PyMOL Python script that loads the backbone (N, CA, C, O; Angstrom):
from pymol import cmd

cmd.read_pdbstr("""\
ATOM      1  N   UNK A   1     146.158 109.617 109.432  1.00  0.00           N
ATOM      2  CA  UNK A   1     144.810 108.780 109.826  1.00  0.00           C
ATOM      3  C   UNK A   1     143.716 108.575 108.947  1.00  0.00           C
ATOM      4  O   UNK A   1     142.646 108.009 109.168  1.00  0.00           O
ATOM      5  N   UNK A   2     144.240 109.244 107.680  1.00  0.00           N
ATOM      6  CA  UNK A   2     142.848 108.629 106.805  1.00  0.00           C
ATOM      7  C   UNK A   2     142.908 106.909 107.358  1.00  0.00           C
ATOM      8  O   UNK A   2     142.580 106.426 108.442  1.00  0.00           O
ATOM      9  N   UNK A   3     143.313 106.446 106.462  1.00  0.00           N
ATOM     10  CA  UNK A   3     143.440 105.019 106.655  1.00  0.00           C
ATOM     11  C   UNK A   3     143.183 104.230 108.158  1.00  0.00           C
ATOM     12  O   UNK A   3     142.394 103.285 108.181  1.00  0.00           O
ATOM     13  N   UNK A   4     143.918 104.680 109.468  1.00  0.00           N
ATOM     14  CA  UNK A   4     143.538 104.520 110.094  1.00  0.00           C
ATOM     15  C   UNK A   4     141.545 104.601 109.913  1.00  0.00           C
ATOM     16  O   UNK A   4     140.775 103.742 109.483  1.00  0.00           O
ATOM     17  N   UNK A   5     141.309 105.797 110.370  1.00  0.00           N
ATOM     18  CA  UNK A   5     139.918 105.566 109.500  1.00  0.00           C
ATOM     19  C   UNK A   5     139.424 105.249 109.044  1.00  0.00           C
ATOM     20  O   UNK A   5     138.222 105.285 109.309  1.00  0.00           O
ATOM     21  N   UNK A   6     140.001 104.534 107.727  1.00  0.00           N
ATOM     22  CA  UNK A   6     138.820 104.026 107.161  1.00  0.00           C
ATOM     23  C   UNK A   6     138.614 102.394 107.168  1.00  0.00           C
ATOM     24  O   UNK A   6     137.573 101.869 106.773  1.00  0.00           O
ATOM     25  N   UNK A   7     139.976 101.515 107.771  1.00  0.00           N
ATOM     26  CA  UNK A   7     139.871 100.251 108.483  1.00  0.00           C
ATOM     27  C   UNK A   7     137.724 100.472 109.488  1.00  0.00           C
ATOM     28  O   UNK A   7     136.730  99.761 109.338  1.00  0.00           O
ATOM     29  N   UNK A   8     137.829 101.111 109.930  1.00  0.00           N
ATOM     30  CA  UNK A   8     137.391 101.670 110.611  1.00  0.00           C
ATOM     31  C   UNK A   8     135.478 101.512 110.488  1.00  0.00           C
ATOM     32  O   UNK A   8     134.467 100.998 110.966  1.00  0.00           O
ATOM     33  N   UNK A   9     136.033 102.400 109.462  1.00  0.00           N
ATOM     34  CA  UNK A   9     134.950 102.627 107.417  1.00  0.00           C
ATOM     35  C   UNK A   9     134.539 101.394 107.191  1.00  0.00           C
ATOM     36  O   UNK A   9     133.420 100.966 107.476  1.00  0.00           O
ATOM     37  N   UNK A  10     135.580 100.678 106.583  1.00  0.00           N
ATOM     38  CA  UNK A  10     135.124  99.422 106.307  1.00  0.00           C
ATOM     39  C   UNK A  10     134.435  98.147 106.999  1.00  0.00           C
ATOM     40  O   UNK A  10     133.360  97.549 107.020  1.00  0.00           O
ATOM     41  N   UNK A  11     135.211  98.121 107.330  1.00  0.00           N
ATOM     42  CA  UNK A  11     134.286  96.891 109.187  1.00  0.00           C
ATOM     43  C   UNK A  11     133.099  97.529 109.638  1.00  0.00           C
ATOM     44  O   UNK A  11     132.413  96.897 110.441  1.00  0.00           O
ATOM     45  N   UNK A  12     132.646  98.882 109.210  1.00  0.00           N
ATOM     46  CA  UNK A  12     131.038  98.883 109.551  1.00  0.00           C
ATOM     47  C   UNK A  12     131.093  99.299 111.198  1.00  0.00           C
ATOM     48  O   UNK A  12     130.162  99.067 111.969  1.00  0.00           O
ATOM     49  N   UNK A  13     132.555 100.056 111.644  1.00  0.00           N
ATOM     50  CA  UNK A  13     133.042 100.611 112.741  1.00  0.00           C
ATOM     51  C   UNK A  13     131.543 102.080 113.221  1.00  0.00           C
ATOM     52  O   UNK A  13     130.346 102.055 112.935  1.00  0.00           O
ATOM     53  N   UNK A  14     132.061 102.769 113.724  1.00  0.00           N
ATOM     54  CA  UNK A  14     132.153 104.362 113.551  1.00  0.00           C
ATOM     55  C   UNK A  14     133.404 104.557 114.259  1.00  0.00           C
ATOM     56  O   UNK A  14     133.843 103.980 115.254  1.00  0.00           O
ATOM     57  N   UNK A  15     133.727 105.174 113.784  1.00  0.00           N
ATOM     58  CA  UNK A  15     135.255 105.730 114.277  1.00  0.00           C
ATOM     59  C   UNK A  15     135.236 106.875 114.877  1.00  0.00           C
ATOM     60  O   UNK A  15     134.659 107.924 114.590  1.00  0.00           O
ATOM     61  N   UNK A  16     136.257 106.443 116.167  1.00  0.00           N
ATOM     62  CA  UNK A  16     136.509 107.207 117.051  1.00  0.00           C
ATOM     63  C   UNK A  16     136.547 108.310 117.373  1.00  0.00           C
ATOM     64  O   UNK A  16     137.469 108.846 116.758  1.00  0.00           O
ATOM     65  N   UNK A  17     135.911 109.196 118.200  1.00  0.00           N
ATOM     66  CA  UNK A  17     135.722 110.806 118.981  1.00  0.00           C
ATOM     67  C   UNK A  17     136.997 110.479 118.632  1.00  0.00           C
ATOM     68  O   UNK A  17     136.901 109.833 117.589  1.00  0.00           O
ATOM     69  N   UNK A  18     138.984 110.654 119.182  1.00  0.00           N
ATOM     70  CA  UNK A  18     140.000 111.296 118.666  1.00  0.00           C
ATOM     71  C   UNK A  18     139.923 110.933 116.898  1.00  0.00           C
ATOM     72  O   UNK A  18     140.133 111.982 116.288  1.00  0.00           O
ATOM     73  N   UNK A  19     139.758 110.116 116.237  1.00  0.00           N
ATOM     74  CA  UNK A  19     140.019 110.408 115.282  1.00  0.00           C
ATOM     75  C   UNK A  19     139.649 111.359 114.424  1.00  0.00           C
ATOM     76  O   UNK A  19     140.188 111.994 113.518  1.00  0.00           O
ATOM     77  N   UNK A  20     138.456 111.297 114.996  1.00  0.00           N
ATOM     78  CA  UNK A  20     137.435 112.709 114.285  1.00  0.00           C
ATOM     79  C   UNK A  20     138.232 113.965 114.593  1.00  0.00           C
ATOM     80  O   UNK A  20     138.759 114.683 113.744  1.00  0.00           O
ATOM     81  N   UNK A  21     138.257 114.140 115.875  1.00  0.00           N
ATOM     82  CA  UNK A  21     138.195 115.095 116.325  1.00  0.00           C
ATOM     83  C   UNK A  21     139.792 115.737 116.138  1.00  0.00           C
ATOM     84  O   UNK A  21     140.054 116.936 116.230  1.00  0.00           O
ATOM     85  N   UNK A  22     140.473 114.990 115.943  1.00  0.00           N
ATOM     86  CA  UNK A  22     141.728 115.117 114.764  1.00  0.00           C
ATOM     87  C   UNK A  22     141.735 115.193 113.864  1.00  0.00           C
ATOM     88  O   UNK A  22     142.791 115.756 113.576  1.00  0.00           O
ATOM     89  N   UNK A  23     141.138 114.964 112.926  1.00  0.00           N
ATOM     90  CA  UNK A  23     141.106 115.366 111.081  1.00  0.00           C
ATOM     91  C   UNK A  23     140.606 116.594 110.987  1.00  0.00           C
ATOM     92  O   UNK A  23     140.861 117.291 110.004  1.00  0.00           O
ATOM     93  N   UNK A  24     139.656 117.119 112.217  1.00  0.00           N
ATOM     94  CA  UNK A  24     139.128 118.037 112.330  1.00  0.00           C
ATOM     95  C   UNK A  24     139.067 119.491 112.289  1.00  0.00           C
ATOM     96  O   UNK A  24     138.456 120.419 111.758  1.00  0.00           O
ATOM     97  N   UNK A  25     140.709 119.036 113.733  1.00  0.00           N
ATOM     98  CA  UNK A  25     141.488 120.422 113.856  1.00  0.00           C
ATOM     99  C   UNK A  25     142.345 119.977 113.073  1.00  0.00           C
ATOM    100  O   UNK A  25     142.898 121.069 112.944  1.00  0.00           O
ATOM    101  N   UNK A  26     143.301 118.919 112.047  1.00  0.00           N
ATOM    102  CA  UNK A  26     144.117 119.281 111.449  1.00  0.00           C
ATOM    103  C   UNK A  26     143.888 119.623 110.741  1.00  0.00           C
ATOM    104  O   UNK A  26     144.948 120.037 110.273  1.00  0.00           O
ATOM    105  N   UNK A  27     142.676 119.997 109.690  1.00  0.00           N
ATOM    106  CA  UNK A  27     142.140 120.923 108.531  1.00  0.00           C
ATOM    107  C   UNK A  27     141.945 121.773 109.032  1.00  0.00           C
ATOM    108  O   UNK A  27     142.518 122.602 108.326  1.00  0.00           O
ATOM    109  N   UNK A  28     141.405 122.429 110.030  1.00  0.00           N
ATOM    110  CA  UNK A  28     141.132 123.555 110.861  1.00  0.00           C
ATOM    111  C   UNK A  28     142.596 124.917 110.284  1.00  0.00           C
ATOM    112  O   UNK A  28     142.836 125.960 109.676  1.00  0.00           O
ATOM    113  N   UNK A  29     143.009 124.062 110.896  1.00  0.00           N
ATOM    114  CA  UNK A  29     144.798 124.055 110.724  1.00  0.00           C
ATOM    115  C   UNK A  29     145.008 124.996 109.431  1.00  0.00           C
ATOM    116  O   UNK A  29     145.479 126.089 109.116  1.00  0.00           O
ATOM    117  N   UNK A  30     144.484 124.091 108.990  1.00  0.00           N
ATOM    118  CA  UNK A  30     144.663 124.603 107.048  1.00  0.00           C
ATOM    119  C   UNK A  30     145.018 126.410 106.498  1.00  0.00           C
ATOM    120  O   UNK A  30     144.217 127.310 106.752  1.00  0.00           O
ATOM    121  N   UNK A  31     145.850 126.564 106.019  1.00  0.00           N
ATOM    122  CA  UNK A  31     145.966 128.025 106.048  1.00  0.00           C
ATOM    123  C   UNK A  31     144.278 128.148 104.814  1.00  0.00           C
ATOM    124  O   UNK A  31     143.446 127.946 105.698  1.00  0.00           O
ATOM    125  N   UNK A  32     143.788 128.252 104.065  1.00  0.00           N
ATOM    126  CA  UNK A  32     142.775 128.272 103.558  1.00  0.00           C
ATOM    127  C   UNK A  32     141.200 128.139 104.383  1.00  0.00           C
ATOM    128  O   UNK A  32     140.043 128.182 103.964  1.00  0.00           O
ATOM    129  N   UNK A  33     142.012 127.894 106.223  1.00  0.00           N
ATOM    130  CA  UNK A  33     140.962 127.973 107.213  1.00  0.00           C
ATOM    131  C   UNK A  33     141.092 129.180 107.952  1.00  0.00           C
ATOM    132  O   UNK A  33     140.517 129.503 108.992  1.00  0.00           O
ATOM    133  N   UNK A  34     142.208 130.014 107.042  1.00  0.00           N
ATOM    134  CA  UNK A  34     142.779 131.058 108.565  1.00  0.00           C
ATOM    135  C   UNK A  34     142.151 132.625 108.260  1.00  0.00           C
ATOM    136  O   UNK A  34     142.723 133.607 108.732  1.00  0.00           O
ATOM    137  N   UNK A  35     140.960 132.752 107.451  1.00  0.00           N
ATOM    138  CA  UNK A  35     139.536 133.981 107.302  1.00  0.00           C
ATOM    139  C   UNK A  35     138.200 133.296 108.582  1.00  0.00           C
ATOM    140  O   UNK A  35     137.577 133.790 109.522  1.00  0.00           O
ATOM    141  N   UNK A  36     138.265 132.019 107.964  1.00  0.00           N
ATOM    142  CA  UNK A  36     137.176 131.174 108.702  1.00  0.00           C
ATOM    143  C   UNK A  36     136.693 130.004 108.554  1.00  0.00           C
ATOM    144  O   UNK A  36     137.358 129.270 107.822  1.00  0.00           O
ATOM    145  N   UNK A  37     135.886 129.634 108.937  1.00  0.00           N
ATOM    146  CA  UNK A  37     135.272 127.933 108.264  1.00  0.00           C
ATOM    147  C   UNK A  37     134.355 127.695 109.269  1.00  0.00           C
ATOM    148  O   UNK A  37     134.435 128.127 110.419  1.00  0.00           O
ATOM    149  N   UNK A  38     133.210 126.781 108.668  1.00  0.00           N
ATOM    150  CA  UNK A  38     132.209 125.776 109.565  1.00  0.00           C
ATOM    151  C   UNK A  38     131.725 124.561 110.185  1.00  0.00           C
ATOM    152  O   UNK A  38     131.120 123.905 109.337  1.00  0.00           O
ATOM    153  N   UNK A  39     131.736 124.125 111.046  1.00  0.00           N
ATOM    154  CA  UNK A  39     131.690 122.948 111.164  1.00  0.00           C
ATOM    155  C   UNK A  39     130.136 122.556 110.872  1.00  0.00           C
ATOM    156  O   UNK A  39     129.341 123.298 111.450  1.00  0.00           O
ATOM    157  N   UNK A  40     129.597 121.591 110.130  1.00  0.00           N
ATOM    158  CA  UNK A  40     128.703 120.531 110.465  1.00  0.00           C
ATOM    159  C   UNK A  40     128.885 119.882 111.223  1.00  0.00           C
ATOM    160  O   UNK A  40     129.969 119.301 111.162  1.00  0.00           O
ATOM    161  N   UNK A  41     128.110 119.611 112.222  1.00  0.00           N
ATOM    162  CA  UNK A  41     127.911 117.879 112.713  1.00  0.00           C
ATOM    163  C   UNK A  41     128.980 117.522 113.598  1.00  0.00           C
ATOM    164  O   UNK A  41     129.349 116.373 113.840  1.00  0.00           O
ATOM    165  N   UNK A  42     129.740 119.237 114.353  1.00  0.00           N
ATOM    166  CA  UNK A  42     131.022 118.806 115.446  1.00  0.00           C
ATOM    167  C   UNK A  42     129.909 119.759 116.241  1.00  0.00           C
ATOM    168  O   UNK A  42     128.712 120.031 116.143  1.00  0.00           O
ATOM    169  N   UNK A  43     131.388 120.200 117.350  1.00  0.00           N
ATOM    170  CA  UNK A  43     130.775 118.775 118.803  1.00  0.00           C
ATOM    171  C   UNK A  43     130.200 117.851 118.014  1.00  0.00           C
ATOM    172  O   UNK A  43     130.263 117.912 116.786  1.00  0.00           O
ATOM    173  N   UNK A  44     129.394 116.614 118.877  1.00  0.00           N
ATOM    174  CA  UNK A  44     128.582 115.844 118.775  1.00  0.00           C
ATOM    175  C   UNK A  44     128.355 115.595 120.480  1.00  0.00           C
ATOM    176  O   UNK A  44     127.348 115.552 121.188  1.00  0.00           O
ATOM    177  N   UNK A  45     129.499 115.488 120.687  1.00  0.00           N
ATOM    178  CA  UNK A  45     129.974 115.116 122.749  1.00  0.00           C
ATOM    179  C   UNK A  45     130.742 115.781 123.263  1.00  0.00           C
ATOM    180  O   UNK A  45     131.600 116.345 122.584  1.00  0.00           O
ATOM    181  N   UNK A  46     130.684 115.940 124.685  1.00  0.00           N
ATOM    182  CA  UNK A  46     131.648 116.521 125.216  1.00  0.00           C
ATOM    183  C   UNK A  46     133.155 116.821 124.636  1.00  0.00           C
ATOM    184  O   UNK A  46     134.037 117.637 124.369  1.00  0.00           O
ATOM    185  N   UNK A  47     132.759 115.658 124.665  1.00  0.00           N
ATOM    186  CA  UNK A  47     135.214 115.267 124.122  1.00  0.00           C
ATOM    187  C   UNK A  47     135.084 116.418 123.160  1.00  0.00           C
ATOM    188  O   UNK A  47     135.721 117.450 122.951  1.00  0.00           O
ATOM    189  N   UNK A  48     134.156 115.920 122.723  1.00  0.00           N
ATOM    190  CA  UNK A  48     135.295 116.956 121.245  1.00  0.00           C
ATOM    191  C   UNK A  48     134.524 117.981 121.178  1.00  0.00           C
ATOM    192  O   UNK A  48     134.923 118.809 120.359  1.00  0.00           O
ATOM    193  N   UNK A  49     133.257 118.345 121.897  1.00  0.00           N
ATOM    194  CA  UNK A  49     133.715 119.613 122.391  1.00  0.00           C
ATOM    195  C   UNK A  49     134.398 120.275 122.822  1.00  0.00           C
ATOM    196  O   UNK A  49     134.574 121.433 122.443  1.00  0.00           O
ATOM    197  N   UNK A  50     135.232 119.475 124.146  1.00  0.00           N
ATOM    198  CA  UNK A  50     136.628 120.580 124.923  1.00  0.00           C
ATOM    199  C   UNK A  50     137.730 120.194 123.979  1.00  0.00           C
ATOM    200  O   UNK A  50     137.735 121.242 123.333  1.00  0.00           O
ATOM    201  N   UNK A  51     138.744 119.403 123.377  1.00  0.00           N
ATOM    202  CA  UNK A  51     139.490 119.174 122.692  1.00  0.00           C
ATOM    203  C   UNK A  51     138.662 120.316 121.110  1.00  0.00           C
ATOM    204  O   UNK A  51     139.597 120.317 120.309  1.00  0.00           O
ATOM    205  N   UNK A  52     138.055 120.746 120.765  1.00  0.00           N
ATOM    206  CA  UNK A  52     137.650 121.708 120.125  1.00  0.00           C
ATOM    207  C   UNK A  52     138.296 122.618 120.614  1.00  0.00           C
ATOM    208  O   UNK A  52     139.349 123.088 120.184  1.00  0.00           O
ATOM    209  N   UNK A  53     137.353 123.104 122.099  1.00  0.00           N
ATOM    210  CA  UNK A  53     137.965 124.530 122.634  1.00  0.00           C
ATOM    211  C   UNK A  53     139.002 125.092 123.079  1.00  0.00           C
ATOM    212  O   UNK A  53     139.455 126.234 123.002  1.00  0.00           O
ATOM    213  N   UNK A  54     139.545 123.498 123.883  1.00  0.00           N
ATOM    214  CA  UNK A  54     141.106 124.203 123.983  1.00  0.00           C
ATOM    215  C   UNK A  54     142.175 124.207 123.075  1.00  0.00           C
ATOM    216  O   UNK A  54     143.226 124.819 123.264  1.00  0.00           O
ATOM    217  N   UNK A  55     141.876 123.433 121.958  1.00  0.00           N
ATOM    218  CA  UNK A  55     142.344 124.245 120.655  1.00  0.00           C
ATOM    219  C   UNK A  55     141.961 125.321 119.588  1.00  0.00           C
ATOM    220  O   UNK A  55     142.399 125.854 118.568  1.00  0.00           O
ATOM    221  N   UNK A  56     141.209 125.322 120.173  1.00  0.00           N
ATOM    222  CA  UNK A  56     140.785 127.399 119.302  1.00  0.00           C
ATOM    223  C   UNK A  56     141.284 128.622 120.487  1.00  0.00           C
ATOM    224  O   UNK A  56     141.440 129.839 120.390  1.00  0.00           O
ATOM    225  N   UNK A  57     141.430 127.726 121.539  1.00  0.00           N
ATOM    226  CA  UNK A  57     142.022 128.817 122.651  1.00  0.00           C
ATOM    227  C   UNK A  57     143.122 128.363 122.191  1.00  0.00           C
ATOM    228  O   UNK A  57     142.906 128.791 121.057  1.00  0.00           O
ATOM    229  N   UNK A  58     144.264 127.792 122.077  1.00  0.00           N
ATOM    230  CA  UNK A  58     145.463 127.767 122.285  1.00  0.00           C
ATOM    231  C   UNK A  58     146.064 128.711 120.820  1.00  0.00           C
ATOM    232  O   UNK A  58     146.987 129.515 120.952  1.00  0.00           O
ATOM    233  N   UNK A  59     145.466 128.493 119.626  1.00  0.00           N
ATOM    234  CA  UNK A  59     145.584 129.502 118.176  1.00  0.00           C
ATOM    235  C   UNK A  59     145.191 130.582 118.885  1.00  0.00           C
ATOM    236  O   UNK A  59     145.927 131.449 118.415  1.00  0.00           O
ATOM    237  N   UNK A  60     144.573 131.068 119.641  1.00  0.00           N
ATOM    238  CA  UNK A  60     144.415 131.972 119.920  1.00  0.00           C
ATOM    239  C   UNK A  60     143.214 132.397 118.725  1.00  0.00           C
ATOM    240  O   UNK A  60     143.342 133.370 117.982  1.00  0.00           O
ATOM    241  N   UNK A  61     141.897 131.353 118.706  1.00  0.00           N
ATOM    242  CA  UNK A  61     140.979 131.750 117.659  1.00  0.00           C
ATOM    243  C   UNK A  61     139.625 131.177 118.628  1.00  0.00           C
ATOM    244  O   UNK A  61     139.359 130.076 119.110  1.00  0.00           O
ATOM    245  N   UNK A  62     138.980 132.424 118.642  1.00  0.00           N
ATOM    246  CA  UNK A  62     137.139 132.257 119.027  1.00  0.00           C
ATOM    247  C   UNK A  62     136.782 132.381 117.896  1.00  0.00           C
ATOM    248  O   UNK A  62     137.157 132.749 116.783  1.00  0.00           O
ATOM    249  N   UNK A  63     135.105 131.574 119.002  1.00  0.00           N
ATOM    250  CA  UNK A  63     134.148 131.349 117.988  1.00  0.00           C
ATOM    251  C   UNK A  63     133.080 132.318 117.788  1.00  0.00           C
ATOM    252  O   UNK A  63     132.292 132.641 118.677  1.00  0.00           O
ATOM    253  N   UNK A  64     133.074 132.655 116.912  1.00  0.00           N
ATOM    254  CA  UNK A  64     132.276 134.226 116.245  1.00  0.00           C
ATOM    255  C   UNK A  64     130.553 133.613 116.256  1.00  0.00           C
ATOM    256  O   UNK A  64     129.893 134.440 116.885  1.00  0.00           O
ATOM    257  N   UNK A  65     129.717 132.534 115.801  1.00  0.00           N
ATOM    258  CA  UNK A  65     128.062 132.435 115.888  1.00  0.00           C
ATOM    259  C   UNK A  65     128.692 130.888 116.031  1.00  0.00           C
ATOM    260  O   UNK A  65     129.810 130.431 115.794  1.00  0.00           O
ATOM    261  N   UNK A  66     127.363 130.260 116.562  1.00  0.00           N
ATOM    262  CA  UNK A  66     127.128 128.732 116.526  1.00  0.00           C
ATOM    263  C   UNK A  66     125.161 128.811 116.476  1.00  0.00           C
ATOM    264  O   UNK A  66     124.242 129.346 117.097  1.00  0.00           O
ATOM    265  N   UNK A  67     125.284 128.283 115.801  1.00  0.00           N
ATOM    266  CA  UNK A  67     123.939 127.967 115.109  1.00  0.00           C
ATOM    267  C   UNK A  67     123.295 126.243 115.701  1.00  0.00           C
ATOM    268  O   UNK A  67     123.291 125.140 115.153  1.00  0.00           O
ATOM    269  N   UNK A  68     122.904 126.635 116.788  1.00  0.00           N
ATOM    270  CA  UNK A  68     121.093 125.305 117.266  1.00  0.00           C
ATOM    271  C   UNK A  68     120.339 124.707 116.070  1.00  0.00           C
ATOM    272  O   UNK A  68     120.413 125.680 115.320  1.00  0.00           O
ATOM    273  N   UNK A  69     119.758 123.908 115.468  1.00  0.00           N
ATOM    274  CA  UNK A  69     119.011 123.695 115.448  1.00  0.00           C
ATOM    275  C   UNK A  69     118.101 122.630 115.901  1.00  0.00           C
ATOM    276  O   UNK A  69     117.992 121.476 115.487  1.00  0.00           O
ATOM    277  N   UNK A  70     117.451 123.268 116.864  1.00  0.00           N
ATOM    278  CA  UNK A  70     116.693 121.502 118.097  1.00  0.00           C
ATOM    279  C   UNK A  70     115.091 121.233 117.789  1.00  0.00           C
ATOM    280  O   UNK A  70     114.060 121.901 117.715  1.00  0.00           O
ATOM    281  N   UNK A  71     115.594 119.547 117.624  1.00  0.00           N
ATOM    282  CA  UNK A  71     113.422 119.490 117.554  1.00  0.00           C
ATOM    283  C   UNK A  71     113.452 118.795 118.357  1.00  0.00           C
ATOM    284  O   UNK A  71     114.253 118.259 119.123  1.00  0.00           O
ATOM    285  N   UNK A  72     111.944 118.843 118.016  1.00  0.00           N
ATOM    286  CA  UNK A  72     111.138 118.086 119.567  1.00  0.00           C
ATOM    287  C   UNK A  72     111.550 115.803 119.249  1.00  0.00           C
ATOM    288  O   UNK A  72     111.459 115.037 118.290  1.00  0.00           O
ATOM    289  N   UNK A  73     111.828 115.723 120.216  1.00  0.00           N
ATOM    290  CA  UNK A  73     111.977 114.513 120.623  1.00  0.00           C
ATOM    291  C   UNK A  73     110.631 113.999 119.677  1.00  0.00           C
ATOM    292  O   UNK A  73     110.770 112.900 120.214  1.00  0.00           O
ATOM    293  N   UNK A  74     110.198 113.922 119.339  1.00  0.00           N
ATOM    294  CA  UNK A  74     108.458 113.681 118.768  1.00  0.00           C
ATOM    295  C   UNK A  74     108.611 113.844 117.198  1.00  0.00           C
ATOM    296  O   UNK A  74     107.808 113.583 116.301  1.00  0.00           O
ATOM    297  N   UNK A  75     109.695 114.277 117.160  1.00  0.00           N
ATOM    298  CA  UNK A  75     109.602 114.821 116.092  1.00  0.00           C
ATOM    299  C   UNK A  75     110.683 113.246 114.686  1.00  0.00           C
ATOM    300  O   UNK A  75     110.521 112.589 113.657  1.00  0.00           O
ATOM    301  N   UNK A  76     112.263 113.710 116.467  1.00  0.00           N
ATOM    302  CA  UNK A  76     112.946 112.099 115.404  1.00  0.00           C
ATOM    303  C   UNK A  76     112.249 110.992 115.636  1.00  0.00           C
ATOM    304  O   UNK A  76     112.547 109.944 115.064  1.00  0.00           O
TER     305      UNK A  76
END
""", "prot")
cmd.dss("prot")
cmd.show_as("cartoon", "prot")
cmd.util.cbc("prot")
cmd.orient("prot")
């Protein structure tokens, strides 16, 4: 996945959700994430959230907490 992602970045293109999500899901399955992990910036889209939800359900993992920081539209 890394080489494919690099191609998108080298061209200045956005990396498709399926690649970003795949890399994150692969990463959180590593042994050092067995006791927990923090996701920052993901999910950003509904498809990413659904993929994360399916993946966590398949491995029997639940989210313990979610932190959301909202800003007024005018501040953006």
